[in-house]
Backbone bond lengths (Angstrom), bond angles and torsions (degrees), N, CA, C in turn:
res aa  C-N    CA-C-N  psi(-1)  N-CA   C-N-CA  omega(-1)  CA-C   N-CA-C  phi
1 M - - - 1.455 - - 1.519 110.15 -
2 I 1.333 116.58 127.55 1.461 123.43 175.46 1.523 107.70 -113.51
3 V 1.326 116.91 126.26 1.463 121.34 176.39 1.526 108.72 -98.32
4 V 1.330 116.42 129.05 1.468 122.36 179.21 1.523 108.61 -111.20
5 T 1.339 116.55 119.36 1.456 120.65 172.25 1.531 108.83 -89.24
6 A 1.333 115.87 160.92 1.473 122.01 -179.38 1.528 111.67 50.65
7 P 1.351 118.67 52.91 1.466 120.30 -172.86 1.527 114.14 -73.21
8 T 1.336 118.11 -13.10 1.468 119.43 177.03 1.521 112.05 -100.25
9 S 1.331 117.03 2.11 1.469 120.23 175.68 1.524 109.82 -71.43
10 N 1.322 116.02 167.82 1.465 120.59 -179.12 1.523 110.61 -58.83
11 I 1.328 116.75 -46.50 1.467 120.18 179.86 1.527 110.45 -72.76
12 G 1.332 116.76 -47.77 1.459 120.69 -175.61 1.513 113.90 -60.12
13 S 1.329 117.07 -40.53 1.466 119.33 -178.54 1.523 111.36 -67.49
14 Q 1.332 117.47 -38.02 1.463 120.15 177.85 1.530 111.27 -71.33
15 L 1.323 116.14 -34.60 1.467 119.95 175.33 1.524 110.43 -63.07
16 L 1.319 117.31 -44.27 1.464 120.37 179.27 1.515 111.33 -56.61
17 D 1.328 117.01 -44.60 1.463 119.98 179.69 1.525 111.12 -57.12
18 R 1.319 117.07 -40.46 1.463 120.96 -178.09 1.525 111.55 -72.10
19 L 1.324 117.35 -40.03 1.462 119.70 179.52 1.518 111.13 -67.93
20 I 1.325 117.14 -39.61 1.467 120.65 177.89 1.526 110.07 -64.95
21 A 1.337 116.34 -41.31 1.468 119.85 178.76 1.521 111.41 -62.52
22 A 1.336 116.55 -28.48 1.472 121.23 178.22 1.521 111.99 -86.35
23 D 1.337 116.62 3.59 1.467 122.65 178.49 1.526 111.77 63.01
24 A 1.337 116.57 33.03 1.463 120.69 177.05 1.525 110.25 -77.41
25 E 1.326 115.47 154.39 1.460 121.07 173.32 1.528 107.07 -85.42
26 V 1.342 116.52 118.47 1.460 120.91 -169.42 1.525 110.41 -128.04
27 R 1.323 114.36 138.14 1.469 122.34 170.66 1.521 106.96 -123.17
28 V 1.316 117.66 143.37 1.458 120.90 179.05 1.523 110.10 -122.39
29 I 1.334 115.10 152.57 1.461 122.11 169.40 1.517 106.49 -109.67
30 A 1.324 116.64 118.07 1.461 120.63 -175.00 1.520 110.10 -135.24
31 R 1.327 116.10 129.43 1.459 119.85 174.29 1.524 110.51 -64.22
32 D 1.331 116.33 -40.35 1.460 121.97 -177.77 1.526 108.78 -133.59
33 P 1.333 117.66 88.07 1.471 119.72 -178.70 1.524 113.10 -58.93
34 G 1.325 117.77 -21.47 1.455 120.50 179.00 1.512 113.94 -64.45
35 R 1.345 116.91 -16.84 1.462 119.80 177.62 1.523 112.09 -79.76
36 M 1.335 117.38 -11.81 1.453 120.34 177.97 1.518 110.12 -79.83
37 R 1.335 116.99 146.92 1.454 120.32 175.76 1.527 109.13 -62.99
38 P 1.332 118.56 137.33 1.468 120.51 -176.32 1.519 113.51 -54.74
39 E 1.324 117.79 -39.00 1.464 120.08 -177.55 1.526 111.61 -68.67
40 V 1.330 117.02 -23.93 1.462 120.96 175.02 1.526 109.98 -83.57
41 R 1.320 116.56 -46.16 1.469 121.06 -178.47 1.525 111.36 -58.16
42 D 1.325 116.58 -34.59 1.465 120.29 -178.59 1.532 112.88 -74.30
43 R 1.332 117.54 -13.53 1.465 121.32 -177.08 1.523 113.43 -98.72
44 V 1.344 117.44 -6.40 1.465 119.69 -173.87 1.519 110.04 -127.21
45 D 1.333 114.65 161.51 1.459 121.77 172.40 1.526 107.30 -85.94
46 V 1.328 117.80 131.54 1.464 121.59 -173.88 1.526 110.21 -114.30
47 V 1.331 115.94 127.71 1.467 122.41 168.96 1.521 106.17 -111.69
48 T 1.316 117.06 119.90 1.459 121.73 -175.73 1.523 110.65 -86.27
49 G 1.326 116.01 131.97 1.451 120.76 177.06 1.508 111.80 142.01
50 S 1.328 115.41 -168.39 1.463 122.66 -179.16 1.517 110.38 -99.39
51 H 1.339 116.81 140.17 1.464 118.41 176.63 1.527 111.99 -80.65
52 G 1.339 116.63 12.33 1.446 121.30 167.07 1.516 112.81 -100.33
53 D 1.334 117.25 5.85 1.462 123.34 -177.80 1.531 109.49 -104.44
54 A 1.334 116.94 129.54 1.469 120.79 -173.98 1.525 112.12 -62.23
55 D 1.328 118.14 -44.86 1.463 120.22 -179.34 1.520 111.10 -62.61
56 V 1.313 116.35 -39.54 1.470 121.13 -178.02 1.527 110.70 -66.11
57 V 1.345 116.99 -48.86 1.467 118.12 -176.58 1.522 111.50 -69.63
58 N 1.318 118.36 -33.43 1.468 118.90 176.92 1.521 110.55 -65.27
59 A 1.315 117.72 -39.68 1.464 120.47 177.39 1.528 110.79 -66.90
60 A 1.328 116.54 -41.09 1.463 120.11 -176.00 1.522 112.50 -73.62
61 F 1.330 117.52 -35.38 1.461 120.55 -176.19 1.534 113.08 -83.37
62 A 1.312 118.47 -10.14 1.465 121.16 -179.34 1.534 109.75 -60.31
63 G 1.315 116.55 120.70 1.463 121.31 179.40 1.510 114.66 79.12
64 A 1.341 117.95 3.00 1.467 120.47 -178.06 1.517 110.75 -88.31
65 E 1.312 115.44 145.19 1.462 121.17 176.74 1.523 111.16 -94.52
66 S 1.347 116.96 -37.74 1.459 121.18 -174.19 1.524 110.35 -134.60
67 V 1.338 115.60 154.21 1.458 122.51 178.72 1.522 109.27 -133.90
68 F 1.319 116.30 135.31 1.460 121.91 168.60 1.519 107.30 -97.19
69 W 1.343 116.42 121.00 1.460 121.01 -173.67 1.523 110.78 -112.65
70 L 1.328 115.68 124.58 1.459 121.95 174.93 1.521 107.09 -134.17
71 A 1.325 117.25 117.25 1.464 120.99 177.31 1.526 108.49 -71.73
72 P 1.327 118.42 119.34 1.468 119.54 -175.93 1.524 111.19 -72.67
73 P 1.328 117.56 146.48 1.464 119.23 178.05 1.525 111.08 -66.64
74 N 1.317 115.28 149.56 1.459 122.24 174.65 1.523 106.77 -140.93
75 D 1.319 116.21 88.60 1.461 121.29 -171.91 1.519 113.50 -65.90
76 R 1.337 118.05 -15.85 1.465 120.48 -178.39 1.525 112.10 -105.54
77 A 1.313 118.03 12.90 1.465 120.87 -177.39 1.526 111.24 -63.06
78 D 1.332 115.55 144.82 1.466 120.95 178.25 1.519 111.98 -75.16
79 N 1.335 117.20 -24.54 1.462 120.80 177.45 1.522 109.04 -155.89
80 L 1.320 116.50 156.30 1.464 120.81 -176.31 1.516 112.48 -73.51
81 R 1.318 118.17 -26.36 1.465 119.80 179.45 1.531 110.22 -60.17
82 S 1.315 117.57 -34.30 1.463 119.82 179.87 1.523 111.16 -67.73
83 V 1.320 117.29 -29.60 1.468 121.47 -177.92 1.528 110.96 -74.93
84 Y 1.320 116.68 -44.33 1.458 120.76 -171.70 1.530 114.30 -101.62
85 L 1.332 117.93 -34.64 1.459 120.79 -172.05 1.524 112.72 -106.15
86 D 1.309 118.60 -52.46 1.465 120.25 179.45 1.525 110.34 -61.60
87 F 1.326 116.93 -41.72 1.471 121.33 179.31 1.529 111.10 -61.39
88 L 1.318 116.72 -30.51 1.458 122.69 -176.41 1.523 113.32 -76.04
89 E 1.328 118.48 -26.38 1.455 122.22 -168.87 1.533 114.17 -53.43
90 P 1.343 120.11 -47.34 1.470 118.23 179.14 1.528 113.03 -60.10
91 A 1.328 116.99 -36.47 1.468 119.94 179.38 1.521 111.35 -68.24
92 L 1.330 117.05 -39.44 1.468 119.24 178.87 1.518 110.64 -57.55
93 A 1.332 116.74 -43.63 1.465 119.85 178.91 1.526 111.02 -67.15
94 A 1.324 116.24 -38.48 1.471 120.27 -176.84 1.524 112.15 -72.10
95 F 1.337 118.57 -30.38 1.467 119.54 177.09 1.527 110.00 -54.00
96 G 1.321 116.38 -50.36 1.461 120.07 -178.62 1.513 112.75 -71.79
97 K 1.314 116.55 -43.47 1.463 120.36 -176.92 1.519 111.94 -62.63
98 Q 1.345 116.65 -37.03 1.463 120.65 -175.99 1.523 113.18 -98.77
99 G 1.326 117.94 0.26 1.457 120.37 174.67 1.511 115.36 76.38
100 V 1.318 117.92 29.32 1.466 120.56 175.53 1.521 109.18 -65.38
101 S 1.327 116.90 134.92 1.463 120.96 -176.93 1.516 113.26 -95.05
102 R 1.335 116.96 -40.56 1.466 120.69 -172.08 1.522 110.99 -136.74
103 V 1.332 115.60 144.67 1.459 122.94 177.18 1.515 108.78 -131.54
104 V 1.324 116.33 137.15 1.462 123.32 172.31 1.519 106.95 -117.80
105 G 1.338 117.86 125.20 1.452 121.00 -175.22 1.512 113.60 -125.27
106 V 1.326 115.15 155.52 1.469 122.28 176.39 1.523 108.40 -90.01
107 S 1.331 116.13 121.39 1.457 120.45 -175.90 1.523 109.48 -137.69
108 A 1.331 116.47 -150.30 1.459 121.02 -171.35 1.521 110.63 -143.66
109 L 1.322 115.17 158.25 1.456 121.86 171.97 1.534 110.38 -72.13
110 G 1.322 116.36 163.34 1.449 120.04 169.52 1.505 116.61 123.56
111 R 1.333 118.62 -8.34 1.462 120.19 -178.06 1.534 110.54 -56.37
112 G 1.339 114.94 133.12 1.452 120.76 177.63 1.511 115.13 84.54
113 T 1.338 118.38 -1.18 1.465 120.36 179.26 1.520 110.28 -89.95
114 P 1.338 117.83 157.63 1.468 120.19 176.46 1.524 112.68 -63.16
115 M 1.339 117.12 -25.66 1.462 121.11 -176.82 1.520 113.21 -79.78
116 A 1.330 118.26 -18.37 1.467 121.04 -168.89 1.519 113.44 -65.10
117 A 1.320 118.09 -27.20 1.466 120.70 -176.90 1.519 113.04 -74.42
118 H 1.332 117.10 -15.96 1.469 120.77 -177.39 1.527 109.16 -134.99
119 A 1.323 116.11 51.83 1.460 121.38 -173.64 1.519 112.48 -121.34
120 G 1.333 117.31 26.02 1.453 120.78 172.72 1.517 113.10 58.84
121 H 1.322 116.25 -118.97 1.458 122.15 -176.90 1.530 111.70 -59.67
122 V 1.321 117.51 -34.64 1.462 120.49 178.95 1.523 110.37 -65.13
123 T 1.320 117.31 -43.86 1.464 121.17 -179.56 1.522 110.90 -56.83
124 L 1.329 116.36 -44.50 1.467 120.07 -179.28 1.523 111.44 -73.59
125 S 1.324 118.38 -32.10 1.467 120.62 176.06 1.523 110.62 -62.90
126 L 1.313 117.00 -41.52 1.460 120.34 -179.81 1.526 111.08 -69.08
127 E 1.334 117.49 -35.46 1.458 119.41 175.44 1.531 110.48 -68.18
128 M 1.322 116.84 -36.14 1.466 120.81 174.09 1.533 110.17 -58.49
129 D 1.324 116.74 -44.95 1.464 120.63 178.35 1.528 110.92 -58.17
130 D 1.325 115.98 -44.54 1.462 119.78 -179.06 1.529 111.03 -60.14
131 R 1.310 116.50 -41.09 1.468 119.84 -178.23 1.530 111.42 -69.28
132 I 1.324 117.23 -39.89 1.470 119.07 177.75 1.528 109.54 -64.74
133 A 1.327 116.75 -45.61 1.467 120.47 -178.67 1.523 111.53 -62.51
134 A 1.343 117.11 -32.59 1.469 120.63 -178.72 1.521 112.88 -81.10
135 S 1.335 117.60 -6.57 1.462 120.74 -175.68 1.523 113.04 -78.14
136 G 1.335 116.89 -13.07 1.461 120.35 -179.73 1.505 114.94 108.77
137 V 1.353 117.85 -12.30 1.463 120.07 176.67 1.523 109.34 -82.43
138 A 1.327 117.06 157.93 1.459 121.31 165.73 1.528 107.13 -73.75
139 Y 1.337 117.13 139.25 1.465 119.36 -171.73 1.515 110.85 -138.46
140 R 1.338 115.12 134.70 1.453 122.76 170.96 1.524 108.13 -120.86
141 A 1.339 115.96 116.22 1.461 122.26 177.39 1.522 108.54 -93.40
142 L 1.330 116.84 116.06 1.459 120.64 174.52 1.524 107.02 -77.53
143 T 1.314 117.17 114.56 1.463 121.25 -173.98 1.525 109.47 -105.74
144 M 1.325 114.13 120.90 1.456 120.20 -170.97 1.525 112.76 -124.91
145 P 1.337 116.22 153.72 1.459 121.75 164.70 1.530 108.64 -81.57
146 S 1.310 117.07 -164.35 1.462 120.15 174.02 1.529 110.08 -65.71
147 F 1.336 115.67 150.03 1.460 121.40 -176.57 1.529 110.83 -88.46
148 M 1.323 116.77 142.08 1.459 120.32 169.03 1.524 110.66 -54.87
149 D 1.334 115.28 -39.01 1.467 121.18 -174.91 1.522 113.06 -63.70
150 N 1.344 118.42 -15.53 1.456 119.83 177.21 1.524 112.33 -62.01
151 L 1.334 116.45 -23.34 1.466 119.63 178.13 1.522 112.60 -64.21
152 L 1.328 117.42 -20.54 1.464 119.66 177.46 1.524 111.01 -61.90
153 N 1.333 117.12 -23.82 1.458 120.82 176.91 1.523 112.30 -72.36
154 Q 1.335 117.00 -9.81 1.465 121.00 -179.81 1.531 111.13 -113.92
155 A 1.316 116.15 33.04 1.464 119.65 179.67 1.530 111.59 -57.93
156 G 1.334 116.69 -41.98 1.462 120.01 -179.52 1.512 112.72 -61.48
157 P 1.352 118.43 -55.61 1.469 118.97 176.78 1.528 113.56 -58.46
158 L 1.333 117.59 -37.58 1.461 119.30 179.48 1.526 111.23 -63.10
159 R 1.310 117.42 -37.95 1.470 119.67 176.56 1.526 111.22 -63.47
160 N 1.340 115.70 -24.51 1.461 120.58 178.28 1.521 112.79 -96.36
161 G 1.345 116.60 7.36 1.453 119.82 170.83 1.508 116.91 94.02
162 M 1.346 118.56 19.46 1.453 118.88 178.10 1.516 111.21 -155.76
163 F 1.337 115.95 166.32 1.459 122.07 169.12 1.516 108.35 -144.80
164 F 1.338 116.11 164.64 1.457 121.92 -169.72 1.517 110.96 -127.23
165 S 1.324 116.12 153.23 1.457 121.65 171.21 1.520 108.98 -162.09
166 A 1.336 115.59 154.53 1.457 120.90 173.81 1.525 111.81 -86.45
167 I 1.325 117.50 -2.39 1.467 121.66 176.42 1.526 108.39 -88.81
168 P 1.324 119.06 131.05 1.470 120.84 -178.24 1.520 112.70 -53.90
169 G 1.315 115.80 148.58 1.454 121.08 -173.01 1.505 114.99 -65.65
170 D 1.346 117.90 -25.72 1.467 120.09 -175.45 1.523 113.84 -99.00
171 L 1.331 118.41 0.91 1.460 121.05 -178.86 1.526 110.28 -82.87
172 K 1.327 116.34 117.32 1.462 120.33 178.49 1.529 109.16 -83.38
173 V 1.335 116.15 126.24 1.462 122.18 -178.31 1.528 109.03 -137.43
174 P 1.332 117.32 156.08 1.467 118.63 173.91 1.519 110.84 -68.41
175 T 1.310 116.31 153.03 1.461 122.80 173.32 1.518 107.60 -150.11
176 C 1.333 116.91 142.66 1.462 119.51 -174.35 1.524 110.77 -132.64
177 A 1.314 115.22 159.06 1.467 122.47 178.18 1.516 109.79 -93.53
178 T 1.333 116.70 144.15 1.465 119.43 178.45 1.520 111.45 -62.74
179 A 1.328 118.23 -26.32 1.469 119.88 176.30 1.518 111.09 -61.12
180 D 1.328 116.75 -37.78 1.461 120.26 178.80 1.520 111.53 -72.41
181 I 1.333 117.10 -35.84 1.468 120.21 175.59 1.527 109.58 -60.42
182 A 1.332 116.97 -45.99 1.464 121.06 179.30 1.523 110.94 -61.79
183 A 1.333 116.79 -39.46 1.470 120.11 -179.99 1.520 111.34 -64.60
184 V 1.332 116.90 -43.25 1.465 120.06 179.18 1.525 110.18 -67.51
185 A 1.333 117.27 -41.59 1.465 120.26 178.58 1.520 110.80 -59.86
186 A 1.327 117.34 -43.75 1.462 120.48 179.64 1.524 110.78 -62.71
187 R 1.323 116.17 -43.79 1.477 119.19 -179.56 1.527 110.95 -59.76
188 V 1.325 116.90 -45.85 1.455 120.25 -177.63 1.529 110.88 -68.17
189 L 1.324 117.32 -41.98 1.466 120.45 -179.92 1.528 111.88 -63.69
190 L 1.315 116.74 -31.71 1.460 120.72 -177.43 1.530 112.78 -85.79
191 E 1.344 117.01 -9.54 1.464 120.43 174.20 1.530 108.24 -81.21
192 P 1.337 119.26 128.28 1.467 120.08 -167.14 1.523 117.32 -90.19
193 D 1.312 119.73 -14.59 1.468 117.83 -161.23 1.526 115.85 -121.37
194 W 1.330 120.06 9.56 1.462 118.63 -175.81 1.537 111.12 -78.69
195 T 1.322 114.05 153.79 1.469 121.53 -177.55 1.528 108.99 -135.57
196 G 1.331 116.06 172.32 1.453 121.65 174.21 1.521 113.39 70.68
197 F 1.321 115.36 -164.46 1.463 122.24 -178.72 1.514 109.91 -117.83
198 A 1.334 115.97 135.86 1.465 120.74 174.06 1.525 108.53 -154.52
199 E 1.315 114.58 154.15 1.460 120.44 171.93 1.525 109.44 -93.90
200 V 1.340 115.64 145.47 1.462 121.92 178.79 1.533 107.16 -123.48
201 P 1.338 118.12 95.59 1.471 119.73 -178.91 1.526 111.89 -66.45
202 V 1.337 115.03 143.51 1.467 122.81 175.27 1.521 105.55 -128.54
203 L 1.338 117.34 99.40 1.457 121.60 -164.42 1.516 114.80 -108.80
204 G 1.352 118.57 0.49 1.450 117.93 -172.11 1.516 110.34 69.96
205 P 1.353 117.59 -178.09 1.470 119.77 -173.55 1.519 115.06 -88.49
206 A 1.363 118.52 -17.47 1.463 119.73 -174.29 1.522 110.17 -162.20
207 D 1.327 115.73 152.95 1.463 120.96 172.38 1.527 108.94 -80.49
208 L 1.321 115.82 134.85 1.462 121.62 -179.92 1.515 109.67 -132.98
209 S 1.315 116.68 145.97 1.460 121.21 170.82 1.525 109.04 -90.64
210 N 1.316 116.51 167.22 1.458 119.78 175.39 1.528 110.83 -63.96
211 E 1.325 116.95 -32.34 1.465 118.99 175.48 1.528 110.99 -66.66
212 D 1.340 117.21 -38.13 1.467 120.74 173.92 1.527 110.17 -59.50
213 Q 1.326 115.79 -45.21 1.461 119.56 -179.66 1.522 111.06 -63.54
214 A 1.330 117.72 -39.10 1.467 120.65 178.54 1.526 110.73 -61.40
215 R 1.332 116.57 -40.85 1.470 120.03 178.65 1.529 110.77 -63.87
216 I 1.325 117.03 -45.75 1.457 120.38 -179.37 1.530 110.66 -66.42
217 L 1.315 117.09 -41.74 1.464 120.34 176.74 1.521 111.03 -59.16
218 S 1.322 116.96 -42.28 1.471 120.60 179.06 1.516 111.09 -61.78
219 E 1.325 116.37 -41.89 1.466 120.64 -179.52 1.525 111.33 -67.91
220 V 1.322 117.54 -42.51 1.459 120.72 -177.22 1.523 111.37 -72.46
221 L 1.323 116.98 -42.13 1.466 120.54 -176.38 1.525 112.56 -83.51
222 G 1.335 117.24 -13.83 1.460 120.47 176.61 1.510 113.93 74.32
223 R 1.331 116.99 24.29 1.473 121.77 177.02 1.520 107.87 -156.88
224 P 1.323 116.89 157.92 1.465 118.77 -175.81 1.535 112.35 -65.86
225 I 1.321 115.31 131.72 1.466 121.95 173.06 1.527 106.95 -122.18
226 R 1.312 115.83 127.26 1.457 122.01 -175.54 1.527 110.07 -109.50
227 F 1.331 116.19 139.85 1.458 120.69 173.62 1.516 110.18 -91.86
228 Q 1.332 116.65 136.73 1.456 122.53 176.89 1.523 109.95 -122.55
229 H 1.334 116.14 117.58 1.460 119.50 175.91 1.522 110.10 -75.40
230 V 1.353 115.83 138.98 1.462 122.04 179.34 1.526 108.03 -120.73
231 P 1.326 118.51 127.81 1.472 119.62 175.86 1.521 110.98 -58.12
232 V 1.323 116.39 149.68 1.464 121.13 -174.60 1.530 111.90 -57.28
233 D 1.323 117.88 -42.19 1.469 119.81 -178.76 1.520 110.97 -63.89
234 A 1.325 117.35 -40.74 1.458 120.70 177.85 1.526 110.78 -67.66
235 F 1.323 116.21 -37.15 1.470 121.41 176.28 1.525 110.08 -58.42
236 R 1.334 116.17 -47.45 1.466 121.02 179.13 1.530 110.99 -62.41
237 D 1.313 117.30 -46.98 1.463 120.62 -177.65 1.533 111.35 -62.09
238 N 1.321 116.88 -36.52 1.463 120.51 178.70 1.526 111.36 -66.36
239 L 1.341 117.54 -38.85 1.460 120.42 178.79 1.530 111.24 -62.66
240 I 1.330 116.27 -36.54 1.462 119.98 179.02 1.521 110.60 -72.98
241 A 1.333 116.44 -44.81 1.469 120.76 -173.37 1.519 113.12 -77.11
242 N 1.341 116.92 -37.51 1.466 119.58 -170.20 1.519 115.05 -117.12
243 A 1.341 118.20 -17.26 1.464 120.23 179.71 1.521 112.28 -106.74
244 G 1.322 117.28 -1.28 1.462 120.69 176.07 1.508 115.15 73.49
245 M 1.339 118.03 18.90 1.459 119.71 -178.97 1.524 110.50 -82.01
246 S 1.321 114.63 149.40 1.457 119.69 172.13 1.521 109.37 -69.14
247 E 1.321 115.87 163.92 1.457 120.00 178.64 1.534 111.14 -59.93
248 A 1.342 116.74 -40.20 1.464 120.05 -178.06 1.522 111.73 -65.37
249 V 1.322 117.12 -45.11 1.466 120.81 -177.98 1.529 110.44 -68.71
250 A 1.332 117.13 -41.81 1.463 120.56 179.33 1.521 111.16 -66.30
251 T 1.322 117.22 -39.14 1.464 120.42 176.92 1.523 110.32 -63.72
252 G 1.334 116.71 -40.19 1.461 120.32 176.05 1.511 112.55 -61.93
253 M 1.327 117.29 -38.16 1.460 120.88 176.22 1.523 110.92 -65.61
254 A 1.342 116.38 -42.75 1.463 120.30 -179.60 1.529 111.02 -64.96
255 E 1.339 116.69 -41.70 1.461 119.95 177.80 1.524 110.92 -63.43
256 M 1.330 116.64 -39.21 1.456 120.51 178.35 1.526 110.93 -63.86
257 M 1.333 117.42 -43.94 1.459 120.10 -178.92 1.529 111.33 -67.87
258 A 1.333 117.22 -35.92 1.462 119.85 176.26 1.522 110.49 -63.58
259 A 1.330 117.23 -40.26 1.461 120.94 177.77 1.526 111.13 -65.69
260 K 1.326 117.21 -40.13 1.464 120.62 177.57 1.525 110.36 -64.72
261 A 1.337 116.60 -40.15 1.466 120.13 178.04 1.524 111.21 -64.12
262 A 1.334 116.95 -26.24 1.468 121.61 178.51 1.524 112.53 -87.63
263 G 1.335 117.79 1.39 1.461 120.77 174.41 1.508 116.15 107.28
264 L 1.328 118.04 13.81 1.475 121.03 -177.88 1.525 112.24 -52.97
265 D 1.337 117.09 -47.15 1.468 120.69 -175.27 1.523 113.39 -79.38
266 N 1.322 117.25 -9.63 1.467 120.48 -177.39 1.517 113.20 -89.99
267 A 1.343 116.91 -6.30 1.460 119.74 -175.45 1.525 112.71 -75.80
268 E 1.314 117.99 -24.62 1.460 121.34 -178.44 1.522 110.28 -76.24
269 P 1.332 118.97 120.08 1.469 120.10 178.79 1.528 110.99 -62.94
270 R 1.313 115.84 137.41 1.467 119.54 177.06 1.520 109.30 -81.05
271 T 1.321 116.65 122.57 1.459 122.99 178.40 1.524 108.28 -125.72
272 P 1.335 117.79 163.96 1.466 118.97 175.64 1.528 112.46 -57.76
273 A 1.333 117.83 -35.75 1.459 120.55 -178.15 1.523 111.80 -66.99
274 G 1.328 117.28 -34.37 1.458 120.36 -178.48 1.504 114.62 -90.11
275 T 1.328 117.70 -6.40 1.460 122.38 -178.69 1.524 109.50 -88.32
276 T 1.323 116.40 124.98 1.464 121.57 -177.52 1.527 110.04 -113.24
277 P 1.347 118.32 159.76 1.464 119.76 -160.36 1.522 118.23 -83.62
278 T 1.324 119.74 -25.27 1.462 119.54 -169.65 1.527 111.09 -72.11
279 T 1.332 116.63 115.02 1.464 120.79 178.30 1.526 110.00 -78.24
280 F 1.319 115.60 159.09 1.467 120.10 177.48 1.525 110.29 -62.31
281 R 1.323 117.43 -38.50 1.465 120.16 178.89 1.538 110.68 -62.14
282 H 1.324 116.20 -46.26 1.467 119.20 179.69 1.528 110.68 -63.64
283 W 1.327 117.00 -40.34 1.468 119.57 177.93 1.528 110.28 -61.45
284 C 1.324 116.82 -43.67 1.462 119.65 178.52 1.527 111.33 -59.59
285 E 1.325 115.86 -44.43 1.478 120.26 -176.48 1.528 111.88 -67.62
286 T 1.324 116.89 -37.87 1.470 120.12 -171.27 1.518 114.49 -98.50
287 V 1.331 117.90 -23.68 1.469 121.34 -177.45 1.525 112.26 -114.90
288 L 1.333 116.88 -51.51 1.458 119.82 -174.46 1.528 112.55 -70.59
289 V 1.328 117.09 -47.01 1.467 119.71 -178.20 1.528 111.75 -57.46
290 P 1.348 120.08 -48.61 1.465 118.41 176.68 1.536 112.74 -61.12
291 A 1.341 117.17 -35.63 1.462 119.70 -179.89 1.515 112.47 -67.01
292 L 1.332 116.93 -32.05 1.464 120.59 -179.86 1.514 112.52 -83.53
293 A 1.330 117.20 -14.66 1.470 120.14 -175.33 1.539 110.37 -67.50
C-alpha cells in the first residue's frame, strides 16, 4: 500500500496516474475527493481530510508500507514553521504508530551550502527532511530547483510579452518539469528495498538562464517574449500586494529567490542519475501553449 498526500496537486495527480498504471495499491488523503478525476478516484482508496490531522493520517497510514509526502502551500500562514514543521508533526507520530517503512518527500536543493541557512522555504524544507529522516522511516528527499511549471503563474504577463523573476537574467540554473518529479517519485516508491536517508536530485536536462528561457519562449510562441528582472524587495512586495501572500510567506519566497540568485541551486553536481528528460522547449509546447490558448 502506497499513501499519496496532496493527490490533486500538480505533482500528486501525475504521480497517481503513474502508480495506477503500474497497478500499485494506492490510498490517497484528499480534502476534497471531488476534485479528483472520476476514473482515478474509482481506482484508489480515499481517506477524506487533511494530512496535517492526526486522526486522518492514522487512518490513512494503517497497513501502508510507503507514503508520498508533500507539504501543501499555505499562502496566508503566519510563519513558515507552521507550513513545513508543525503540519508534519501528526504524520511523524503516525509513521511509527502505523508501521510505515518508507517515505518519499518533495524538498529542495541546497543542503550543505552557505545559503541554505537563510533561504526561506528551502531552509524549512531541509529541516522537514531532517525530521522525517530522524523519525525512524527510510526516507528519500526529492531535491529540486525551481519548476518549469511555475511559469503558469505568469500567464497574464506572458500574454503581454514578458515574464519576471528575482533571479538575474544571465544566471544559468537547473529547472525541472513536474512531470519528471512525478516520474522519479513513482520509480522510487515502486522500488521495494531501499533503506536509510538519501537525497534524489531532479535537475531537468540542462541549466538555463532566464534569457535562455525568453529566447525559447519567443520561438515556441511565435512572438517576442522579454525577461524582466525584479529586485528581491519588489518581488516580495508584489507577492503581498497582488498574490495575497502573508508577510511571512512572501518574505520566505524572497529569501529563497535571493539564495537561488547567489547560487543555491548550482551547488548540486549534474550527474546522469539526476538529469531528467523533459526539456524547457518540450514543456512549453505541451503544457504552456495549451494553458495560454
